[in-house]
GULOGU-542137 format. One record per residue (C-alpha): residue in three letters; residue number from 1; y, x, z negated. Coordinates in steps of 0.5 Angstrom, whole numbers, padded with zeros to 4 digits. Each point is the difference from the previous one (the first is absolute). Layout:
N
@type: Ala	seq: NUM	c2: Y	c1: X	c3: Z
...
END
This chain:
142
@type: Met	seq: 1	c2: -0025	c1: -0113	c3: 0138
@type: Trp	seq: 2	c2: 0007	c1: 0003	c3: 0002
@type: Arg	seq: 3	c2: 0000	c1: 0003	c3: -0007
@type: Gly	seq: 4	c2: -0006	c1: 0004	c3: 0001
@type: Leu	seq: 5	c2: 0003	c1: 0002	c3: 0007
@type: Val	seq: 6	c2: 0006	c1: 0002	c3: -0002
@type: Leu	seq: 7	c2: -0003	c1: 0004	c3: -0006
@type: Leu	seq: 8	c2: -0004	c1: 0004	c3: 0005
@type: Leu	seq: 9	c2: 0005	c1: 0001	c3: 0005
@type: Ser	seq: 10	c2: 0005	c1: 0003	c3: -0006
@type: Ile	seq: 11	c2: -0006	c1: 0005	c3: -0002
@type: Leu	seq: 12	c2: -0001	c1: 0002	c3: 0007
@type: Leu	seq: 13	c2: 0007	c1: 0001	c3: 0001
@type: Ala	seq: 14	c2: 0001	c1: 0004	c3: -0007
@type: Gly	seq: 15	c2: -0005	c1: 0005	c3: 0003
@type: Cys	seq: 16	c2: 0005	c1: 0002	c3: 0005
@type: Val	seq: 17	c2: 0006	c1: 0001	c3: -0004
@type: Gln	seq: 18	c2: 0002	c1: 0008	c3: 0000
@type: Leu	seq: 19	c2: 0002	c1: 0003	c3: -0006
@type: Pro	seq: 20	c2: 0007	c1: 0002	c3: -0001
@type: Leu	seq: 21	c2: 0001	c1: 0008	c3: 0003
@type: Thr	seq: 22	c2: 0001	c1: 0005	c3: -0005
@type: Pro	seq: 23	c2: 0007	c1: 0004	c3: 0000
@type: Glu	seq: 24	c2: -0004	c1: 0006	c3: 0002
@type: Asp	seq: 25	c2: -0003	c1: -0004	c3: 0006
@type: Ile	seq: 26	c2: 0006	c1: -0003	c3: 0002
@type: Gln	seq: 27	c2: 0003	c1: 0008	c3: 0000
@type: Ala	seq: 28	c2: -0006	c1: 0002	c3: 0004
@type: Arg	seq: 29	c2: 0001	c1: -0005	c3: 0005
@type: Lys	seq: 30	c2: 0007	c1: 0003	c3: 0002
@type: Phe	seq: 31	c2: -0003	c1: 0005	c3: 0004
@type: Glu	seq: 32	c2: 0005	c1: 0005	c3: -0002
@type: Ser	seq: 33	c2: -0001	c1: 0008	c3: 0001
@type: Val	seq: 34	c2: 0001	c1: 0005	c3: -0006
@type: Pro	seq: 35	c2: 0005	c1: 0006	c3: 0001
@type: Gly	seq: 36	c2: -0004	c1: 0006	c3: 0000
@type: Lys	seq: 37	c2: -0007	c1: -0004	c3: -0001
@type: Ala	seq: 38	c2: -0005	c1: -0003	c3: 0005
@type: Val	seq: 39	c2: -0002	c1: -0007	c3: -0002
@type: Ile	seq: 40	c2: -0008	c1: -0002	c3: 0002
@type: Tyr	seq: 41	c2: -0002	c1: -0007	c3: 0000
@type: Leu	seq: 42	c2: -0008	c1: -0002	c3: -0001
@type: Val	seq: 43	c2: -0001	c1: -0007	c3: 0002
@type: Arg	seq: 44	c2: -0007	c1: -0004	c3: 0000
@type: Asp	seq: 45	c2: 0000	c1: -0006	c3: 0003
@type: Ser	seq: 46	c2: -0003	c1: -0007	c3: -0002
@type: Pro	seq: 47	c2: -0005	c1: -0002	c3: 0002
@type: Asp	seq: 48	c2: -0003	c1: 0007	c3: 0001
@type: Phe	seq: 49	c2: -0008	c1: 0001	c3: 0002
@type: Ser	seq: 50	c2: -0001	c1: 0001	c3: -0008
@type: Ser	seq: 51	c2: 0003	c1: -0003	c3: -0006
@type: Val	seq: 52	c2: -0002	c1: 0005	c3: -0005
@type: Gly	seq: 53	c2: 0005	c1: 0004	c3: -0003
@type: Thr	seq: 54	c2: 0000	c1: 0007	c3: 0003
@type: Pro	seq: 55	c2: 0002	c1: 0007	c3: -0004
@type: Ile	seq: 56	c2: 0003	c1: 0005	c3: 0004
@type: Trp	seq: 57	c2: 0004	c1: 0006	c3: -0001
@type: Phe	seq: 58	c2: 0007	c1: 0002	c3: 0002
@type: Gly	seq: 59	c2: 0000	c1: 0008	c3: 0000
@type: Asp	seq: 60	c2: -0005	c1: 0002	c3: -0006
@type: Lys	seq: 61	c2: 0004	c1: -0003	c3: -0006
@type: Ile	seq: 62	c2: 0001	c1: -0007	c3: 0001
@type: Arg	seq: 63	c2: -0006	c1: -0005	c3: 0001
@type: Ile	seq: 64	c2: 0002	c1: -0007	c3: 0001
@type: Thr	seq: 65	c2: -0004	c1: -0006	c3: 0002
@type: Thr	seq: 66	c2: 0002	c1: -0004	c3: 0006
@type: Tyr	seq: 67	c2: -0002	c1: -0008	c3: 0001
@type: Pro	seq: 68	c2: 0001	c1: -0004	c3: 0006
@type: Gly	seq: 69	c2: 0007	c1: -0002	c3: 0001
@type: Thr	seq: 70	c2: 0003	c1: 0005	c3: -0004
@type: Tyr	seq: 71	c2: 0004	c1: 0007	c3: 0001
@type: Phe	seq: 72	c2: 0003	c1: 0006	c3: -0003
@type: Arg	seq: 73	c2: 0006	c1: 0004	c3: 0001
@type: Trp	seq: 74	c2: 0001	c1: 0007	c3: -0002
@type: Glu	seq: 75	c2: 0007	c1: 0004	c3: 0001
@type: Val	seq: 76	c2: -0003	c1: 0007	c3: 0001
@type: Pro	seq: 77	c2: 0003	c1: 0007	c3: 0002
@type: Ala	seq: 78	c2: -0001	c1: 0002	c3: 0007
@type: Gly	seq: 79	c2: -0006	c1: 0003	c3: 0002
@type: Ala	seq: 80	c2: -0007	c1: -0002	c3: 0001
@type: His	seq: 81	c2: -0003	c1: -0005	c3: -0004
@type: Thr	seq: 82	c2: -0007	c1: -0003	c3: 0000
@type: Ile	seq: 83	c2: -0003	c1: -0007	c3: -0001
@type: Ser	seq: 84	c2: -0008	c1: 0000	c3: -0001
@type: Gly	seq: 85	c2: -0005	c1: -0004	c3: -0003
@type: Ala	seq: 86	c2: -0003	c1: 0001	c3: -0006
@type: Asn	seq: 87	c2: -0008	c1: 0001	c3: -0002
@type: Ala	seq: 88	c2: -0004	c1: -0002	c3: 0006
@type: Asp	seq: 89	c2: 0006	c1: -0002	c3: 0004
@type: Thr	seq: 90	c2: 0001	c1: 0005	c3: 0005
@type: Gly	seq: 91	c2: 0006	c1: -0003	c3: 0003
@type: Ile	seq: 92	c2: 0006	c1: 0005	c3: 0001
@type: Ile	seq: 93	c2: 0007	c1: 0001	c3: 0003
@type: Thr	seq: 94	c2: 0006	c1: 0005	c3: 0000
@type: Val	seq: 95	c2: 0007	c1: -0002	c3: 0000
@type: Asp	seq: 96	c2: 0005	c1: 0006	c3: 0002
@type: Ala	seq: 97	c2: 0006	c1: -0003	c3: -0003
@type: Gln	seq: 98	c2: 0007	c1: 0002	c3: 0002
@type: Ser	seq: 99	c2: 0006	c1: -0001	c3: -0005
@type: Gly	seq: 100	c2: 0004	c1: -0006	c3: 0001
@type: Arg	seq: 101	c2: -0006	c1: -0004	c3: 0004
@type: Ile	seq: 102	c2: -0004	c1: -0006	c3: -0002
@type: Tyr	seq: 103	c2: -0008	c1: 0000	c3: 0002
@type: Phe	seq: 104	c2: -0005	c1: -0006	c3: 0000
@type: Val	seq: 105	c2: -0007	c1: 0001	c3: -0001
@type: Gln	seq: 106	c2: -0005	c1: -0006	c3: 0001
@type: Gln	seq: 107	c2: -0007	c1: 0000	c3: -0004
@type: Arg	seq: 108	c2: -0006	c1: -0004	c3: 0003
@type: Val	seq: 109	c2: -0006	c1: 0000	c3: -0005
@type: Ala	seq: 110	c2: -0007	c1: -0002	c3: 0003
@type: Pro	seq: 111	c2: -0005	c1: -0001	c3: -0005
@type: Met	seq: 112	c2: -0005	c1: 0005	c3: -0001
@type: Gly	seq: 113	c2: -0004	c1: -0003	c3: -0006
@type: Arg	seq: 114	c2: 0000	c1: -0005	c3: -0005
@type: Asp	seq: 115	c2: 0007	c1: 0003	c3: -0004
@type: Val	seq: 116	c2: 0001	c1: 0005	c3: 0005
@type: Gly	seq: 117	c2: 0005	c1: 0001	c3: 0006
@type: Ser	seq: 118	c2: 0001	c1: 0005	c3: 0005
@type: Ser	seq: 119	c2: 0008	c1: 0001	c3: 0002
@type: Arg	seq: 120	c2: 0003	c1: 0001	c3: 0007
@type: Phe	seq: 121	c2: 0007	c1: 0002	c3: 0000
@type: Glu	seq: 122	c2: 0004	c1: 0000	c3: 0006
@type: His	seq: 123	c2: 0008	c1: 0001	c3: 0001
@type: Ala	seq: 124	c2: 0004	c1: -0006	c3: 0001
@type: Ser	seq: 125	c2: 0006	c1: -0001	c3: 0004
@type: Glu	seq: 126	c2: 0006	c1: -0002	c3: -0003
@type: Ala	seq: 127	c2: 0000	c1: -0007	c3: 0002
@type: Asn	seq: 128	c2: -0007	c1: -0001	c3: -0002
@type: Gly	seq: 129	c2: 0000	c1: 0004	c3: -0006
@type: Arg	seq: 130	c2: 0006	c1: -0004	c3: -0003
@type: Ala	seq: 131	c2: -0003	c1: -0007	c3: 0002
@type: Ala	seq: 132	c2: -0006	c1: 0002	c3: -0004
@type: Val	seq: 133	c2: 0004	c1: 0002	c3: -0006
@type: Leu	seq: 134	c2: 0003	c1: -0007	c3: 0000
@type: Arg	seq: 135	c2: -0006	c1: -0004	c3: 0000
@type: Ala	seq: 136	c2: -0003	c1: 0005	c3: -0006
@type: Val	seq: 137	c2: 0002	c1: 0001	c3: -0007
@type: Leu	seq: 138	c2: 0002	c1: 0006	c3: -0003
@type: Leu	seq: 139	c2: -0005	c1: 0004	c3: -0005
@type: Thr	seq: 140	c2: 0003	c1: 0005	c3: -0004
@type: Thr	seq: 141	c2: -0003	c1: 0007	c3: -0002
@type: Pro	seq: 142	c2: -0002	c1: 0001	c3: -0008
END
């Protein structure tokens, strides 16, 4: 009986073990500005209103998919940068970025259908943005 209980407890605790961070994730969590560029973090908390992967556009050239508990980090030139939902997702936000500054955008996704989500983007404070990034895992663009 004790063996079964110990085995069950071990299995449950193993599910809580976090994988080691990648070198890119460790670097991104330093929250360093970049001379001559702005840094934009997009973070999607976990749990979220939807568990589906949600495709979005960063500008009109980079398409990525977010998941609950993930974030992206972009180094961009100063200017206006748009993050928007793809396909039927009509969520949109523009970040007016200045060189040397760091911006945080929070994404929340509500289910629209079986495999489709609808994004709501909002600017996050530095404190809230950093905390959300620290709870998430970095995804990289292809």
